[in-house]
C-alpha positions as CSV (number, residue, x, y, z in Angstrom):
1,M,-12.0,15.7,8.4
2,L,-10.1,14.6,5.1
3,S,-7.4,16.6,4.7
4,G,-3.8,15.3,5.2
5,I,-5.3,11.5,4.7
6,K,-2.7,9.3,2.8
7,G,-2.6,6.2,2.6
8,S,-3.1,2.6,1.1
9,I,-5.5,-0.2,2.0
10,F,-4.0,-3.8,2.7
11,V,-6.9,-6.5,2.0
12,S,-5.9,-10.1,3.5
13,N,-7.4,-12.9,1.5
14,E,-8.1,-15.1,4.0
15,Y,-10.0,-17.3,1.4
16,S,-7.3,-18.0,-1.3
17,N,-3.3,-18.5,-1.1
18,A,-2.9,-17.1,-4.2
19,M,-2.9,-13.7,-2.8
20,N,-1.3,-12.6,0.7
21,K,-1.9,-9.0,0.0
22,M,-3.2,-6.4,-1.8
23,E,-2.3,-2.7,-2.2
24,L,-5.8,-1.2,-3.4
25,T,-6.6,2.8,-3.7
26,M,-9.4,4.1,-1.6
27,M,-11.4,6.9,-2.7
28,V,-12.7,8.7,0.5
29,E,-15.6,11.7,0.9
30,E,-17.2,13.2,4.0
31,G,-20.9,11.6,3.5
32,E,-23.7,13.0,5.7
33,N,-23.9,12.8,9.7
34,G,-20.6,13.2,10.1
35,Y,-19.2,9.5,8.3
36,L,-16.9,9.4,5.7
37,V,-17.8,7.2,3.1
38,G,-15.3,5.1,0.8
39,Q,-14.9,2.8,-2.6
40,L,-12.1,0.9,-3.9
41,V,-10.8,2.4,-6.9
42,E,-10.2,-1.1,-8.2
43,Y,-13.1,-2.5,-7.4
44,P,-15.9,-0.2,-8.0
45,A,-18.6,-2.3,-6.5
46,A,-16.5,-2.3,-2.7
47,L,-18.6,0.3,-1.5
48,S,-18.7,1.9,2.4
49,Q,-18.7,4.3,5.6
50,G,-17.3,4.6,8.4
51,K,-17.4,7.3,11.3
52,T,-13.3,7.2,11.7
53,I,-10.8,6.4,8.6
54,E,-9.6,3.4,10.2
55,E,-13.2,1.9,10.8
56,L,-14.0,3.2,6.9
57,E,-10.3,1.0,5.6
58,N,-12.2,-1.8,7.8
59,N,-15.5,-2.0,6.6
60,L,-13.6,-2.0,3.3
61,K,-12.0,-4.6,3.8
62,D,-15.0,-6.3,4.6
63,A,-16.4,-5.2,1.9
64,L,-14.0,-6.7,-1.1
65,K,-13.5,-9.9,0.9
66,L,-16.9,-10.2,1.0
67,L,-17.3,-9.3,-3.1
68,L,-14.5,-11.7,-3.8
69,Q,-15.9,-14.5,-2.2
70,V,-19.6,-14.0,-3.7
71,Q,-17.6,-13.7,-7.2
72,E,-15.8,-16.8,-6.6
73,D,-18.6,-19.0,-5.3
74,Q,-21.0,-17.3,-8.3
75,L,-17.9,-18.7,-10.9
76,K,-17.9,-22.1,-9.3
77,H,-21.0,-22.5,-9.8
78,E,-21.4,-21.7,-13.2
79,Y,-18.4,-23.7,-13.9
80,A,-19.4,-27.1,-11.7
81,K,-20.5,-28.8,-15.1
82,R,-18.1,-28.0,-16.8
83,K,-14.6,-29.8,-17.5
84,V,-12.2,-26.9,-17.2
85,V,-8.3,-26.1,-16.6
86,K,-7.2,-24.1,-13.7
87,R,-3.9,-22.6,-13.7
88,K,-2.3,-20.1,-11.8
89,V,-0.5,-16.8,-13.3
90,T,1.2,-13.9,-12.5
91,F,1.0,-10.6,-13.6
92,D,3.2,-7.6,-13.8
93,V,1.7,-4.4,-14.4
């Protein structure tokens, strides 16, 4: 089932204009009951499953969006009563 699967996953970051697309790597393995189980290498906390590679990719996109939103909410809450400076940066890796 996994042979011949290649490519990247693109995630649209809807809640932030800072990033339109992210090229990420998903690791996929065959799970139980015919499901594919996947995880994003760059964001190991983003895990999901799907019956097809397309369903898995969509589910991983949703998992990543939720993870990033939760992290953003936690950060806002943590810094809510502090005086901070926000600055946009661009990284070339």
